[in-house]
Every structure is written in structure tokens, then in C-alpha cells.
C-alpha positions in Angstrom: 0.4 -11.2 7.2 -1.7 -14.2 8.9 -2.6 -11.6 11.8 -3.2 -9.0 9.5 -5.9 -10.6 7.6 -7.8 -11.6 11.0 -8.0 -7.5 11.3 -9.2 -7.1 8.1 -11.5 -9.6 8.1 -10.0 -11.4 4.9 -9.9 -15.3 4.2 -7.7 -14.4 0.9 -4.5 -12.4 0.8 -0.9 -11.9 -1.6 2.0 -9.9 -1.6 3.0 -9.8 -5.1 6.7 -8.0 -5.7 6.8 -7.2 -9.2 10.0 -6.3 -11.5 11.4 -3.5 -13.3 8.7 -3.7 -16.0 5.9 -4.4 -13.3 5.8 -7.8 -14.0 5.1 -10.3 -11.7 8.1 -11.6 -9.9 7.0 -13.1 -6.7 4.4 -13.7 -4.7 3.2 -15.0 -1.6 0.0 -15.9 -1.2 -2.9 -17.6 1.1 -6.1 -19.1 -0.2 -5.2 -17.9 -3.3 -5.0 -21.0 -5.7 -2.5 -21.1 -8.6 -5.1 -20.8 -11.0 -6.5 -17.2 -9.8 -2.9 -16.2 -10.3 -2.4 -17.6 -13.6 -5.8 -16.1 -14.8 -5.4 -13.1 -12.9 -2.0 -12.3 -14.6 -2.9 -13.3 -18.6 -7.0 -11.6 -18.1 -7.3 -9.4 -15.1 -4.4 -7.5 -14.2 -5.0 -5.1 -17.8 -8.5 -4.6 -16.7 -8.7 -4.3 -12.9 -9.6 -0.8 -12.1 -8.3 -1.4 -8.4 -4.7 -2.1 -9.4 -5.0 0.7 -11.9 -5.7 3.4 -9.2 -3.1 2.4 -7.0 -0.2 2.5 -9.7 -1.3 5.7 -10.7 -2.0 7.4 -7.1 0.6 5.2 -5.0 -2.1 5.1 -2.4 -4.6 1.8 -1.6 -8.3 1.5 -2.7 -11.2 -1.0 -3.2 -13.5 -1.7 -5.7 -16.3 0.4 -4.4 -13.9 3.5 -4.4 -12.9 3.6 -8.2 -16.0 1.9 -9.4 -19.4 3.4 -9.6 -22.0 2.1 -7.0 -23.8 -1.1 -8.2 -21.4 -2.1 -11.0 -18.5 -4.2 -9.7 -20.3 -6.9 -10.5 -20.8 -6.2 -13.9 -16.9 -5.3 -14.1 -14.8 -6.7 -16.5 -12.5 -8.1 -13.9 -15.0 -9.6 -12.1 -16.4 -11.3 -14.8 -13.5 -13.0 -15.9 -11.3 -13.9 -13.1 -13.3 -12.8 -9.3 -16.7 -14.3 -9.5 -15.3 -17.6 -10.6 -13.1 -17.7 -7.8 -15.8 -16.6 -5.4 -13.7 -12.9 -5.0 -16.8 -10.6 -3.6 -14.5 -7.6 -2.7 -10.6 -6.7 -2.8 -8.6 -4.4 -1.6 -5.1 -3.5 -2.7 -2.6 -1.0 -1.5 0.9 -0.1 -2.8 4.4 -1.3 -1.8 7.3 1.6 -2.5 10.8 1.5 -3.0 12.9 4.4 -4.0 9.9 6.2 -5.1 8.8 3.3 -7.4 5.9 0.5 -7.0 7.4 -2.3 -6.3 4.7 -4.5 -5.3 1.4 -4.6 -3.8 -0.5 -6.6 -0.9 -3.9 -7.8 -1.8 -6.7 -8.7 0.2 -10.4 -10.4 -0.7 -13.2 -11.4 0.9 -15.6 -14.4 -0.1 -19.0 -14.9 0.5 -22.1 -12.6 1.4 -19.7 -10.5 3.8 -19.8 -6.6 3.3 -17.7 -4.3 1.4 -14.0 -2.7 2.5 -14.9 0.9 4.0 -12.5 3.8 4.6 -11.0 3.0 7.8 -9.9 -0.3 6.5 -8.3 1.6 3.4 -6.2 3.8 5.8 -5.5 0.8 8.1 -4.0 -0.9 4.9 -2.5 2.1 4.1 -0.4 2.5 7.1 0.3 -1.1 7.0 1.9 -0.6 3.4 4.1 2.1 4.6 5.3 -0.1 7.2 6.3 -3.1 4.9 7.7 -0.7 2.2 10.3 0.4 5.0 10.6 -3.0 6.2 11.1 -4.4 2.3 13.7 -1.6 1.8 15.8 -3.2 5.1 16.3 -6.7 3.4 17.0 -5.1 -0.1 20.7 -4.3 -1.3 21.1 -0.9 0.5 21.6 2.4 -1.4 23.8 4.9 0.0 21.2 8.0 0.8 23.3 11.7 0.2 24.0 13.4 3.0 22.8 16.3 1.0 19.2 14.6 1.4 19.9 14.2 5.1 20.2 17.6 5.9 17.6 18.9 4.0 15.3 17.6 7.3 15.2 19.2 11.0 15.8 16.4 13.7 12.6 16.9 14.5 11.1 16.1 10.3 13.3 12.8 10.8 11.9 12.0 14.0 8.1 12.3 12.6 9.3 10.3 9.5 10.9 7.7 11.3 7.4 7.1 13.2 5.6 7.5 9.9 7.4 3.8 9.3 6.5 2.8 12.1 2.9 2.9 10.4 1.6 5.8 13.5 -1.2 7.9 12.0 -0.9 11.9 12.4 -3.0 11.5 15.3 -0.6 9.0 16.9 2.5 10.5 16.1 1.3 14.2 17.9 0.4 12.0 20.6 4.2 10.6 20.7 5.7 13.8 20.5 3.0 15.9 22.3 2.6 18.2 19.3 -1.0 18.7 17.3 -2.8 16.6 15.3 -2.0 19.9 12.6 1.6 20.2 13.2 2.4 16.9 12.2 0.2 17.6 9.4 2.1 20.9 8.2 5.9 18.9 8.7 5.0 16.1 6.8 4.2 18.8 3.8 7.9 20.4 4.4 9.0 16.9 4.1 7.0 16.4 1.3 8.3 19.5 -0.5 12.1 19.2 0.8 12.4 15.7 -0.7 10.0 16.2 -3.6 7.5 13.5 -3.1 3.9 12.9 -2.7 2.9 10.5 -0.3 3.8 8.7 2.9 5.3 5.6 1.3 7.7 7.6 -1.3 8.9 9.5 2.2 9.7 6.7 3.9 11.4 4.9 0.7 14.0 7.4 0.0 14.5 8.0 3.7 15.5 4.7 4.3 18.8 4.9 5.4 18.2 7.5 7.8 15.1 6.3 9.8 
């Protein structure tokens, strides 16, 4: 995470793991005070538009993605939490297990620096997919039925394994010597077979196979 924070150009980060009621179960953070965490849990979480997007879509987001342009500093979250702790820009990504949100990765930039962009958002998505897969390995194993594994071809399992490693569609295509579109269509088939709608859900569902 220290290296990742350098890559994203952030001064503060946190890994929040949730219980079954979406309440904070544990946190690992850098540059974030206990005071901020307590204040966020009491006042900020309920009005956090970025977290709301992540909860609803299981996809990463930053404030400029979910709020109208120029309204971030007028938002309740910024006024009640971020402004007092110099969190000028925020970005959050989902950690998923068994098709459910089990936590988030959170980044914050301080001072007069640019907001997060769409490339950094895509990179966070890859990080979250990889992180979710690794977390699944650490948690109590649950058997995946042969029925699930039998739904996929060996090529589809191969593609899913590369997704779990954090590769993009283009990188998977280069690795397997197939086109970007072939990867995209294969993922659509995998999603349909497994009845999931996101890469993180797919990885979580196949964690005992890939």
C-alpha cells in the first residue's frame, strides 16, 4: 500500500473492512488520524456521495465523478469532515467477497493538487480486483461447487485468472494472443454464466478455482 500510495500521488490512505451490516470492523490507515475516522463514522459516512456510488455500483469513484462540477466543497461531507482534515480530493474503491461489499480502499490528496482522473480511477479498479482476490485467500475457505467451475471453459478460467492478477483487457489479450474484443466478449459470457455484473464479483465467486 505504501508503494501504491506513491503511484497514485496520495498522502493519505485507508483500508476499511466491513462487517455484515456494513459497519466498520477494522481499519488500516496511513496519514489519517483516529479523530478523522471517528468523525467520518459519526457524521460523514451517511452523507458520503462517493461511498454511496461505490456501495450501489461496486465500482471505484471520486468526488468529481459523482457530484456536479464545482460543488464538492459545498457538499456536506466536505464541510463536516474533509475540510477540517485537509482532504482536498478523495477516491474510493470496493473490496468484494462472495458478491458482497466487504470493504473499501480509500485515498485522499491534501493541499493544492489536481483531483483524481479517469486513468487513476481505472487503475484503482484493477487494484481493488487484485486486493479482493488476495483477501479471499486469507478468509475462511468456502467450497465452490463443481457446477460453477463446469460452467466455464478452460479459456474462460484462464481469462478470469488474469483478471484476478489485475490485468486489463488489453493486457490479457496480449498475454493470450487474442484481440481486445475477444477478451471483452469472453468476460460478458463469464458474467452471464456466473450471474455477476462486475470483475470483482467474478473473482470473488471463482476464488477457489483461479
